[in-house]
N, C-alpha and C positions, 0 to 999 in steps of 0.2 A: 640020845641027848639025855642029860640028867634032869631031875625034877627042878622046878623053879628055885627052891631054897636050898638046893644041894650043890656044893662046889666040888670041882675036881681037886685032887690033892695038889696039883700044880697051882691052881688059882688060890687055894687055901694058903699055900706056902708064900705065894706072891703077896697076898694081903697081909700076912703076918709080918713079913719083912717091911712092907710099906708102912704099916701102922707103927712099927718099931723105929721108924725114921731113917731107914737105910736108903741111900740115894739110888736113883734109877740106874745109874751106871754100875753100881756095886751089885744091885739085884740082878741086872742083866748078866753080869759076869758070873755070879753064883749059879744062876739058872741056865747058863750057857745059851743065852739068847741075845739078839741084838737089842740095843736100847729102843729102836723103833718098834720092834715086835713086842717088847715089854709095854711100851706106851699104848700100842693098839689093844693089848690085852686089858690094861687098866681101863681104857676107854670103854671097852665092851662091858666090863664089870660095872662101870659107872652108869652106862645105859641100862643095864639089867636091873640096877638098884634105884634107878631114877635119881641119881645123885649129880649135882652140878659141880661139886668140888670133891677133892680127895678126902677132905674132912667128913663130908656127908657120906661118902663111901665107907669110911671107917665106922661112923655111927651106925650105918645100915648093917655092916658086917657084924658089929657087936650085938645089935638087937636081934638079928636073925640067925645067930649061932654060926656064922661063917668063920669065926676065928677059933 
């Protein structure tokens, strides 16, 4: 497992697309994952960053160098 403030390249790509405003459907397609898998991954990132919303996740990502 990675250190608490280090993301995998996949999670980093996911966050960058999410912050850019790309839809879940498009992100899932680009990453060759199902929308449900993508949503679970986003949920894990939100839990990891203690974010209640995707906006809070984006703020956390920016503050902690995840982007």
